Structures are given as C-alpha cells and as structure tokens.
TORGU-557530 format. One line per field, with one value per residue (C-alpha): z, x, y; residue number from 0; residue in three letters. Coordinates in steps of 0.2 Angstrom, whole numbers, plus 5000, padded with zeros to 4 digits. Each point is the difference from the previous one (the first is absolute). Last residue first. Layout:
BEGIN
up: Z,...;
east: X,...;
north: Y,...;
num: NUM,...;
residuo: Ala,...;
This chain:
BEGIN
up: 4906,4993,5003,4986,5010,4993,5000,5019,5005,4991,5009,5017,4996,4995,5016,5010,4991,5004,5018,5001,4993,5012,5014,4995,5000,5017,5006,4994,5009,5016,4999,4997,5015,5011,5006,5017,4999,5004,4994,5001,4995,4983,4996,4983,4999,5019,4996,4985,5011,4996,4982,4989,4991,4985,4984,4990,5009,5015,4998,5009,4988,4986,5009,5002,5004,5014,5014,4995,4997,4981,4997,5008,4987,5002,4988,4984,5009,5004,5018,5003,5019,5001,4986,5010,5016,4989,4993,5017,5006,4986,5000,5019,5003,4982,4998,5017,4992,4988,5014,5012,4987,4996,5018,5007,4984,5003,5018,4994,4987,5013,5011,4987,4993,5017,5002,4984,5002,5004,5008,5015,5005,4991,5012,5013,4991,4996,5018,4998,5016,4996,4982,5005,5012,4986,4989,5013,5001,4981,5001,5013,4989,4985,5011,5008,4982,4996,5017,4997,4982,5004,4985,5001,4983,5008,5016,4989,4988,5015,5008,4984,4996,5018,5002,4990,5008,5018,4995,4993,5016,5010,4987,5002,5019,5000,4989,5012,5015,4992,4994,5017,4997,5012,5012,4985,4995,4981,4992,4984,4984,4985,4992,4989,4999,4982,5000,4983,5006,5017,5015,5011,5018,5011,5018,5012,5011,4993,4983,5003,5008,4985,4988,5009,5000,4981,4997,5009,4985,5004,4993,5006,4982,4985,5004,4983,4989,5014,5011,4990,4990,5015,5011,4987,4997,5019,5001,5017,5012,4989,5010,4998,4991,5014,5016,4991,4993,5017,5008,4987,5002,5019,5008,4988,4995,5014,5015,4995,4990,5012,5014,4991,4994,5018,5006,4985,5006,4991,5010,4992,4998,4999,4988,4986,5007,5002,5006,4986,4987,5007,5005,4983,4990,5010,4997,4982,4998,5008,5019,5002,4982,5001,5017,4994,4985,5010,5013,5015,5011,5018,5003,5011,4989,4984,5006,4999,5010,5017,5007,4999,4982,4991,4983,4995,4996,4983,4991,4985,4988,4989,4982,4994,4996,4982,4992,4998,5004,5016,5005,4998,5011,5013,5000,5002,5014,5011,5001,4992,5008,5016,5002,4998,5018,4999,4987,4983,4988,4986,4993,4984,4990,4989,4989,4993,4983,4991,5011,4995,4982,5000,5006,4984,4994,5016,4998,5017,5008,4994,5015,5004,5004,5009,5016,4999,5002,5019,5001,4991,5010,5015,4996,4997,4982,4998,4999,4993,4982,5000,4984,5004,5018,4999,5006,5015,5007,5002,5016,5010,4986,4989,5010,5005,4992,5004,5016,5005,5004,5018,5007,5019,5006,4987,4990,5016,5007,4984,4999,5018,4998,4984,5009,5009,4984,4999,4985,4992,4986,5011,5004,4982,4999,5017,4995,4983,5008,5012,4985,4990,5016,5003,4982,4999,5015,4990,4989,4996,5004,4990,5010,5010,5016,5019,5009,5018,5003,5003,5008,4996,5014,4987,5005,5013,4989,5009,5008,5008,5018,5001,5016,4992,5002,5004,4985,5007,4990,4998,4990,4982,4993,5009,4993,4982,4991,4983,4991,4993,5014,5003,4995,5012,4998,5014,4992,4987,4983,4989,4984,4982,4993,4995,4998,4985,4988,4989,5016,5003,4982,5000,5016,4993,4984,5010,5011,4984,4991,5015,5001,4982,5003,5015,5016,5008,4998,4997,5000,4990,4998,5018,5005,5016,5004,5015,4991,4985,5010,5010,4984,4993,5017,4999,4983,5005,5014,4989,4986,5013,5007,4983,4996,5016,4995,5013,5016,5011,5011,4984,4994,5016,4999,4983,5003,5016,4991,4986,4985,4999,5003,4996,4992,5001,4987,5000,4985,5000,4987,5007,5000,5019,5003,4991,5012,5015,4993,5000,5017,5007,4991,5008,5018,4997,4993;
east: 4445,4982,4991,4998,5001,5016,5008,4995,5007,5016,5001,4998,5014,5011,4996,5004,5017,5004,4995,5012,5014,4997,5000,5017,5007,4993,5008,5016,4997,4996,5015,5012,4991,5004,4985,4992,4986,4981,4989,4982,4986,4994,4987,4992,5007,4995,4982,4999,5007,4987,4998,5001,5016,4993,5007,4984,4988,4991,4981,4989,4999,4988,4986,5010,4993,4989,5007,5013,5019,4997,5002,5017,5007,5001,4988,5011,5012,4986,4995,5003,5000,5017,5006,4992,5011,5015,4998,4997,5016,5011,4993,4999,4995,4995,4991,4991,4984,4998,5003,4988,4986,5004,5002,4984,4991,5005,4993,4984,4998,5004,4986,4987,5004,4998,4983,4994,5007,4984,5005,5007,5016,5010,4993,5010,5017,4994,5001,4992,5008,5018,4998,4994,5015,5012,4992,5000,5019,5001,4989,5012,5015,4993,4996,5018,5007,4991,5005,5018,4999,4995,5004,4982,4996,5006,4989,4984,5002,5003,4984,4990,5005,4996,4982,4992,5011,4996,4981,5003,5007,4985,4987,5008,5000,4982,4996,5011,4990,4984,5005,5006,5010,5007,4986,4988,5011,4996,4986,5005,4990,5009,5007,4993,5012,5000,4981,4994,4982,4998,5006,4988,5004,5001,4995,5013,5000,5017,4993,4986,5011,5012,4986,4994,5017,5002,4982,5004,5012,5016,5003,5015,5007,5004,4985,4994,5016,5012,4990,4999,5016,5010,4994,5003,5018,5004,4994,4996,5005,5016,5011,5015,4992,4991,5009,5017,4996,4994,5016,5011,4991,5001,5009,5015,4999,4994,5004,5015,5008,4996,5007,5016,5002,4998,5014,5011,4999,5000,4993,4990,5002,4984,4986,5007,5009,4983,5003,4989,5011,5016,4992,4991,5015,5011,4987,4999,5019,5004,5004,5018,5006,4992,5008,5017,5000,4994,5014,4993,5011,5000,5019,5001,5014,4991,4985,4981,4992,4995,4983,5007,5002,4995,4992,4997,4985,4991,4996,4988,5003,4986,4996,5017,5004,4998,5015,5005,5018,5000,4983,5008,5015,4988,4990,5016,5008,4985,4990,5013,5016,4992,4991,5016,5001,4981,5003,4993,4986,4998,4982,4990,5016,4999,5006,4998,5008,4984,4996,5017,4998,4982,5006,5010,5018,5005,5018,5007,4993,4994,4989,5015,5011,4986,5000,5019,5000,4999,5016,5011,4992,5003,5018,5005,5006,5019,5012,5017,4995,4987,4990,4987,5003,5009,4991,5007,5015,5013,4993,5012,5011,4985,4993,4982,4984,4982,5002,4982,4994,4992,4984,4999,4984,4986,5007,5004,4983,4991,5010,4997,4981,5000,5006,4983,4992,5007,5002,5006,4989,4985,4999,5002,4995,5009,5015,5001,4998,5014,5011,4996,5004,5017,5005,5013,5007,5007,5011,5011,5019,5015,5016,5014,5004,4999,4997,4997,4998,4985,4998,4983,4987,4986,4989,5011,5015,5016,5015,5013,5006,5010,4996,5005,4986,4986,5005,4995,4989,5000,4985,4995,4984,5000,5017,4996,5001,5008,4996,5008,4991,5015,5013,4991,5005,4999,5001,5009,4995,5008,4992,4995,4983,4986,4981,5001,4988,5015,5008,4985,5000,5018,5000,4985,5010,5015,4990,4991,5017,5008,4984,5002,5018,4998,5008,4983,4995,4981,4991,4985,4984,5000,4990,5008,5000,5011,5013,5000,5002,5014,5009,4999,5006,5015,5004,5000,5012,5012,4999,5002,5015,5009,4995,5007,5017,5007,5011,4985,5003,5000,4984,4992,5006,4994,4983,4997,5007,4987,4994,4991,4981,4993,4984,4981,4987,4983,4988,4981,4987,4983,4989,4996,5012,5014,4996,5002,5016,5008,4994,5007,5016,5003,4996,5012,5014;
north: 5186,4999,4983,4989,4984,4993,5018,5002,4983,5004,5017,4991,4988,5015,5009,4984,4999,5018,4997,4985,5010,5014,4987,4994,5018,5003,4984,5006,5017,4991,4989,5015,5010,4985,4990,4995,4988,5001,4987,5008,4988,5004,5014,4996,4982,4997,5006,4988,4985,4986,5007,5015,5006,5009,4993,5002,5011,4994,4997,5013,5014,5005,5010,5016,5017,4994,5010,5012,4999,4998,5018,5000,4988,4981,4994,4999,4988,4988,4996,4982,5001,4992,5012,5015,4994,4998,5018,5007,4991,5008,5018,5002,5018,5005,4984,5000,5008,4985,4988,5008,5000,4982,4994,5008,4995,4982,5002,5007,4986,4987,5007,5002,4982,4993,5009,4992,4983,4990,4984,5008,4992,5013,5014,4991,5002,5017,5006,5017,5007,4994,5005,5017,5002,4996,5012,5014,4998,5001,5015,5008,4996,5009,5016,4999,5000,5016,5007,4998,5005,5018,5010,5008,4992,4983,5003,5005,4985,4988,5006,5000,4982,4994,5007,4986,4986,5006,4999,4983,4994,5007,4993,4982,5002,5004,4985,4989,5006,4997,4983,4994,4984,4987,4996,4997,4985,4997,4990,4992,5003,4996,5016,5014,5015,5001,5003,4994,5000,5007,4991,4992,5002,4985,5002,4994,5016,5004,4998,5011,5014,4998,5003,5015,5008,4997,5006,5016,5004,5008,5018,5010,5000,4989,4988,4992,4998,4997,4988,4983,5001,5007,4987,4986,5007,5000,4982,4993,4985,4997,5011,5012,5014,5010,4995,5002,5017,5006,4993,5009,5016,5001,4985,5000,5018,5011,4990,4990,5013,5014,4990,4996,5018,5006,4988,5005,5018,5016,5014,5014,5019,5010,5005,4990,4984,4992,4982,4994,5006,4993,4983,4997,5005,4988,4986,5004,5000,4984,4999,4993,5004,5017,5004,4993,5011,5015,4999,5008,5012,4998,4999,5016,5007,4994,5011,4997,5013,4994,4993,4982,5002,5015,5003,5018,5010,5002,5016,5000,5015,5005,5005,5004,5018,5008,5007,5019,4997,5011,4992,4983,5005,5007,4984,4990,5010,5001,4983,4988,5007,5005,4983,4990,4992,4995,4988,5002,4994,5013,5000,5004,5004,5015,4993,4983,5000,5002,5015,5008,4996,5007,5017,5001,4999,4991,4993,5007,4989,4984,4994,4989,5015,5011,4990,4999,5019,4997,4991,5013,5015,4989,4997,5018,5002,4999,5016,5004,4996,5014,5003,4987,4993,4984,4984,4992,4991,5015,5006,5010,5007,4999,5014,4996,5006,5004,5011,5005,5017,5001,4994,4998,5009,4998,4986,4990,5003,4995,4984,4995,5003,4990,4985,5000,4995,4983,5002,5016,5008,4999,5019,5005,5018,5004,4990,5009,5017,4997,4994,5016,5010,4993,4998,5014,4993,4985,5011,4985,5003,4995,4997,5008,4990,5000,4983,4996,4982,4989,4982,4992,4999,5001,5015,5008,5000,4996,5010,4989,4995,4984,4990,4984,4988,5013,5012,5017,5012,5019,5005,5006,5007,5017,5004,4997,4984,4996,4983,4985,4990,4989,5014,5012,5018,5014,5017,5011,5006,5013,5006,4997,5002,4989,5004,5011,4990,4996,4992,4990,4993,4997,4990,4989,4997,4995,4988,4993,4997,4992,4988,4995,4996,4988,5004,5004,4982,4999,4983,5003,4989,4994,4985,4996,4981,5002,4988,5011,5016,4992,4995,5017,5007,4988,5006,5018,4996,4992,5012,5015,4992,4999,5018,5006,4993,4987,5002,4995,5015,5011,4992,5004,5018,5003,4992,5011,5016,4999,4989,4984,5002,4983,4995,5001,5005,4991,5004,4997,4998,4999,4985,5000,4985,5011,5014,4988,4992,5017,5004,4984,5003,5017,4992,4985,5011;
num: 588,587,586,585,584,583,582,581,580,579,578,577,576,575,574,573,572,571,570,569,568,567,566,565,564,563,562,561,560,559,558,557,556,555,554,553,552,551,550,549,548,547,546,545,544,543,542,541,540,539,538,537,536,535,534,533,532,531,530,529,528,527,526,525,524,523,522,521,520,519,518,517,516,515,514,513,512,511,510,509,508,507,506,505,504,503,502,501,500,499,498,497,496,495,494,493,492,491,490,489,488,487,486,485,484,483,482,481,480,479,478,477,476,475,474,473,472,471,470,469,468,467,466,465,464,463,462,461,460,459,458,457,456,455,454,453,452,451,450,449,448,447,446,445,444,443,442,441,440,439,438,437,436,435,434,433,432,431,430,429,428,427,426,425,424,423,422,421,420,419,418,417,416,415,414,413,412,411,410,409,408,407,406,405,404,403,402,401,400,399,398,397,396,395,394,393,392,391,390,389,388,387,386,385,384,383,382,381,380,379,378,377,376,375,374,373,372,371,370,369,368,367,366,365,364,363,362,361,360,359,358,357,356,355,354,353,352,351,350,349,348,347,346,345,344,343,342,341,340,339,338,337,336,335,334,333,332,331,330,329,328,327,326,325,324,323,322,321,320,319,318,317,316,315,314,313,312,311,310,309,308,307,306,305,304,303,302,301,300,299,298,297,296,295,294,293,292,291,290,289,288,287,286,285,284,283,282,281,280,279,278,277,276,275,274,273,272,271,270,269,268,267,266,265,264,263,262,261,260,259,258,257,256,255,254,253,252,251,250,249,248,247,246,245,244,243,242,241,240,239,238,237,236,235,234,233,232,231,230,229,228,227,226,225,224,223,222,221,220,219,218,217,216,215,214,213,212,211,210,209,208,207,206,205,204,203,202,201,200,199,198,197,196,195,194,193,192,191,190,189,188,187,186,185,184,183,182,181,180,179,178,177,176,175,174,173,172,171,170,169,168,167,166,165,164,163,162,161,160,159,158,157,156,155,154,153,152,151,150,149,148,147,146,145,144,143,142,141,140,139,138,137,136,135,134,133,132,131,130,129,128,127,126,125,124,123,122,121,120,119,118,117,116,115,114,113,112,111,110,109,108,107,106,105,104,103,102,101,100,99,98,97,96,95,94,93,92,91,90,89,88,87,86,85,84,83,82,81,80,79,78,77,76,75,74,73,72,71,70,69,68,67,66,65,64,63,62,61,60,59,58,57,56,55,54,53,52,51,50,49,48,47,46,45,44,43,42,41,40,39,38,37,36,35,34,33,32,31,30,29,28,27,26,25,24,23,22,21,20,19,18,17,16,15,14,13,12,11,10,9,8,7,6,5,4,3,2,1,0;
residuo: Leu,Pro,Ile,Gly,His,Met,Val,Lys,Tyr,Arg,Glu,Lys,Lys,Lys,Arg,Lys,Ala,Ile,Lys,Met,Glu,Lys,Ala,Glu,Glu,Ala,Arg,Lys,Ile,Ala,Glu,Glu,Thr,Thr,Leu,Asp,Glu,Leu,Ala,Leu,Arg,Pro,Phe,Leu,Lys,Asp,Trp,Ser,Thr,Gly,Gly,Val,Glu,Ala,Gly,Glu,Leu,Pro,Asn,Gly,Tyr,Gln,Asp,Asp,Thr,Gly,Leu,Arg,Ala,His,Glu,Ala,Lys,Arg,Ala,Glu,Tyr,Arg,Val,Gly,Leu,Gln,Asp,Leu,Leu,Gln,Ala,Ala,Lys,Thr,Pro,Met,Phe,Pro,Gln,Leu,Leu,Ile,Gly,Ser,Ile,Arg,Leu,Thr,Glu,Ala,Leu,Thr,Tyr,Ile,Thr,Glu,His,Leu,Leu,Ser,Gln,Asp,Pro,Ile,Glu,Ala,Leu,Asn,Trp,Pro,Glu,Ala,Leu,Thr,Met,Phe,Gly,Asn,Gly,Glu,Val,Ile,Val,Asn,Gln,Ile,Ser,Arg,Leu,Ala,Glu,Val,Pro,Asp,Leu,Gly,Asp,Met,Lys,Ala,His,Val,Gln,Asp,Pro,Leu,Arg,Gln,Leu,Phe,Ser,Arg,Gln,Asn,Leu,Ile,Ala,Glu,Gly,Val,Lys,Ala,Pro,Asn,Val,Lys,Thr,Pro,Asp,Gly,Pro,Lys,Asn,Lys,Arg,Ala,Thr,Pro,Asp,Gly,Pro,Gly,Pro,Glu,Ala,Ser,Val,Gly,Ala,Leu,Met,Glu,Lys,Ala,Arg,Gln,Leu,Val,Lys,Ser,Ser,Ile,Phe,Leu,Gly,Pro,Arg,Asp,Pro,Ala,Cys,Val,Lys,Val,Ala,Glu,Arg,Val,Ser,Trp,Arg,Asn,Thr,Arg,Val,Val,Arg,Ser,Leu,Leu,Gly,Gly,Ile,Gly,Asn,Gln,Leu,Asp,Lys,Gln,Tyr,Lys,Val,Thr,Ile,Ile,Gln,Asn,Ser,Tyr,Asp,Ser,Asp,His,Lys,Ile,Cys,Gly,Gln,Ser,Ile,Met,Phe,His,Arg,Leu,Ala,Asp,Ala,Asp,Trp,Arg,Gln,Leu,Ala,Ile,Phe,Pro,Asn,Val,Val,Asn,Gly,Leu,Ser,Lys,Ser,Met,Lys,Lys,Gly,Gly,Met,Lys,Trp,His,Gly,His,Val,Leu,Ile,Gln,Gly,Pro,Leu,Pro,Leu,Gly,Ala,Ala,Met,Leu,Leu,Ala,Pro,Trp,Tyr,Val,Cys,His,Phe,Arg,Val,Ile,Asp,Lys,Gly,Ile,Val,His,Val,Asp,Ala,Pro,Trp,Gly,Gly,Glu,Gln,Met,Asp,Gly,Glu,Glu,Asp,Trp,His,Pro,Tyr,Gly,Ala,Lys,Thr,Leu,Tyr,Asn,Val,Leu,Ala,Asp,Val,Trp,Ile,Tyr,Val,Thr,Ser,Asn,Arg,Asp,Gly,Pro,Val,Gln,Ile,Gly,Trp,Gly,Val,Arg,Ser,Arg,Pro,Arg,Ser,Ile,Ser,Leu,Asp,Thr,Leu,His,Asn,Arg,Val,Trp,Asp,Val,Val,Glu,Asn,Met,Lys,Trp,Met,Pro,Gln,Ile,Trp,Gly,Pro,Asn,Glu,Arg,Tyr,Phe,Asp,Leu,Leu,Gln,Glu,Arg,Phe,Ala,Thr,Leu,Arg,Phe,Gln,His,Asn,Ser,Glu,Lys,Val,Trp,Glu,Val,Glu,Ala,Gly,Ser,Val,Lys,Ala,Thr,Met,Lys,Val,Glu,Gly,Thr,Arg,Pro,Glu,Met,Thr,Arg,Gln,Val,Glu,Ser,Glu,Asp,Tyr,Phe,Ala,Glu,Asp,Gly,Val,Ser,Tyr,Trp,Gly,Glu,His,Asn,Gly,Ser,Tyr,Ile,Tyr,Gly,Asn,Glu,Arg,Ile,Arg,Glu,Trp,Phe,Ala,Gln,Val,Ala,Glu,Ala,His,Asp,Pro,Glu,Thr,Thr,Arg,Val,Phe,Phe,Asp,His,Ser,Ile,Asp,Ala,Arg,Asp,Ala,Leu,Ile,Arg,Phe,Gln,Asn,Ser,Asn,Thr,Asn,Cys,Met,Glu,Glu,Pro,Pro,Ile,Gly,Glu,Arg,Ser,Ala,Ala,Gln,Gln,Val,Lys,Thr,Gly,His,Glu,Asp,Thr,Gly,Thr,Cys,Leu,Leu,Ala,Glu,Arg,Gly,Asn,Leu,Val,His,Trp,Arg,Lys,Phe,Thr,Asp,Ala,Leu,Phe,Met;
C-alpha cells in the first residue's frame, strides 16, 4: 500500500487527478476454511478482517479513494457482467480439469511447478508449490474453462511491443517464457460443492467464479463497470489504470491471466505493472510457524507511519526481497531522519544568529539559480581583512563594521560550496521526476536523501555561525538561503513519501500551502517563506518534534488498534484546523 500511495500522491503533487483503489479479496476456499475453523459464517469473518484493513490503511495514512470489498453487490454485478461478455465472445467452455491445487495461493500448478517437501519439525512429506512453498493437493473436477491458449500469440506480440509494461523489466523475461512454453487453458470456476463462498457463475447455480477472476475484476468495479455507455465513461471512471502495484508471487495472475481476460472482453489493458519483492526477517520468509511475522499495527505505533514508509521504500523491496529488522529501522531513523533532514532543519531554523526570512527576502528575487555575485565574495574578503566595505544606498545587508576573524572564513571556499549545493538542487527535481516516471521510487527517494546529506556537509563547510560575525551579511544570506532552499525543495519532493512529516517541515519553514506543488520544487520559485506558519511547532526542540526520540514499547494488537483509532481522530482534528486556516486566509481547500 505504501508504494501505491506514494505514486498516487506523486501524481497529485504534479497537478494530475489520481485515484487509488485498494481493498480486500474475500471469497474462495481459504476464507471458507478459515471461517469453518473459527466456527463463524464467512461473511462475519470477512467483515472483521476488512474492518481491520480499513483501520490499517487509515493508520498508515493511505490516501485511497476506493476500498473495494469483493463481497459487495456492485462487485458481484461487475464480475457476472464480465463473465457474460467473455462467454458471449466465445472464450468459455465446459470441461474437466485436474491438477495440483493450492488453497493458500488459490491456484492450479502443473507437475513442473510442484515439489516434494519435508516438514523439518515433524518429518511429514507433502507436495508444495515451488514459487510460494504453499501446500498443494491433487484435484479433479468439472468446471468452466477459459481459452487462454487462444491468446498466446496476442500476448507475446503485446509483450514485444511494450517491453516496459512490466517493471522491473527483467520480470518480463519470466512471463514471456511461461506464456511461450507453459500456457494452458485456465479453469475459471469451482464446483459450489467445494467452494460455496463465492460469486455464482451466471446461469450455473452449481458453480462459483474462480477467486482470481473475481479478484482481478475489482479494478473495473470502482471504475463503474459495467455501466459504461460511452468510452468517456470508462476513462472518467479511471480505466485503464495507469499502474497496478503487485507482489512478485501474483505476477502470473496479473501479467498473463488478466491481460488475456481483458483481451477476451475487448477492454483496454492497464498501462504498466509494478512488481515488488517480499519482506523477510532474518533472511527467511515470514511465517507464523517460525514466529517471524510483523504485526503492522504494532510496527506503525512503534515507528510512526512516515518513518515506516521511509524505511520500507528506501530499503528497495522492488528489484529484490528485503529484510525487515527493527535494528535497521532504528539506524535508518536516527541517521537519515533525526540526524539527516531533522538535523539540517534544526541547524538552520533553531538559532537567533541569522534570519531565514531575511536571507530569502534578500536572495530569492535576485539570484534564483547558480549565480552568486562576485561583489558578495569581495565584500566578505574586505571585511575579513578589517577593511570596511561601503554598502550601496538602501542595501538591506548594511551592518555596523565589525572585523571578523580571517582564520575562520574562506569566502572563495564558501562561494564554491554554495554553487555546488545549488547545482545539486538544480538537478534534483529532474532526477526525481525521471525515477518516479520510471516507477523507481527507491532511487527517487535516494536522490532526495543524497541532497540532504550534501546540505549537511555544505553547512559544516560553510560554517554560517562564523559568517554571522562578519558585519556585512551578504555571504551569510547566500549561505542560509541555499540551506533553506535545500530544505524547501527536499520537503516538497518528500511529500509523496512522508506526507505528514514533509508538511510539518514546510510549515516550520513557512512555505504556503499553495506553494507546495512539484512546480515549486525548483530554485528561486518562492520568495515568500522564512517565517513559520501559524501553529507550526518551532523552538528549542524543533528537530525533536519532527522526528522524536524513539520510545520503544511492546503493545498487544488490541492496544495498537485502539491507538490507531485515537491517532485517526487526532489527524482529523488537525485537518479541520488546517482547513479553518485556509478559509481564514482565502486559500482554496
């Protein structure tokens, strides 16, 4: 959800309308059996689980527009209409099917995709799916088949014409190989006697729709399908989707079955598929039996949503699997957040030795880019030499002559450092745009983080606390302005990754709400900031308020959920306060 939400927020940041759809798949054998073990109706279990996922999405600050439940009536209508359309086009027939079926994966596997596995603890030997490790059983039944093989060449042509459709691109090779060498027709129904908890096949009371056909159609449900009278209705509803964000274990369903089903229905395909890896712990796949499963509610309560978002995206669970570790999160939190952007913010705004607003007011209108006046450097040299430099008429930087310590400041070195940092800032927006457009948020976030690291290094080199001793403040203003721009531009670009913390950072800098779009994330595009916005928490511990000291504690799931609900209420209250502020100042909501 973090990945999908980041992309949604990125498009909104760039002024584009974006819709995020998530939800819960609630039918199938797995749900039916789990409810039976609990001794409750499947619907009751689904209501409970779906509600927990809704709370989780809210706690994780997921800006979803739709939360689909596949047990809802509008979804059942969409699935049955989709089925009828494929059947009318001649791609469904009745037949017998047998093979290895995984209840956990809700998928059939052929002989080459299963293996004999021994359970280490019990010595029990069982058949499992190679791709997931889920147990499989041999199943033979009569059901409805989809003519998947009829689309082999059409699929291969589509992959060849759209080589970047699957990201990362090397995943495409696996898909092409499977379609070329292993494609068979697909069983798309289950006997009601086996799977009663599902959507009925139109015209067949004894069969339910295969869970993956049911689940995949959810993308169409909230786009208004099947109530599209014209092509404009489909596009207005949000179809075709720009991108599906999926785990690597469901590539076949989304990259083979789904495009073939859409082709059969005569509907356009999604723009791209982004495949991410799995999270492991201690190098091993998370498993309840191993006791290495992370409770997301407790993780969010422990780390805060934005800190967890930062960790999970920055660790790069796209091109490969990643390891979840509280120790690594602690290190990343302290290094990248507390000491990184939090430390830089603290060093720039938590002082009375200079004024961020004054620096912005002096520098932003005249020097938006890489330019820095040679007069500024010359004046600093003269001051350091104890020579009074006469400021021009009305010069806002005019100060009482006070010779500085020439051993503390090297104007040429500071000037060069200013230009270097501004060069980084000039390149940053284009770098982030390129990475996000290429569905690589990991590298996009890394680019922002690198500029923040450079900003801290620049401040250490420039030593503005020593520049503040020079009577003429020109070079100090140039330095503080460059640091403020580092924070402002980074803060704007960080909004999709850490929405709450980025907003707090921009509040402390005094960046107006209407000046926080992607177009503003460039040097010199804002000369109005520098004083904290009303209500922004700035003071002696401003960095600590942005990224507080870690206070780790163990919570039960119930306690974590309760705190999540309390946090949601606080977030609503803060949003209302911000809306009142906008109304008072005439800012569009």
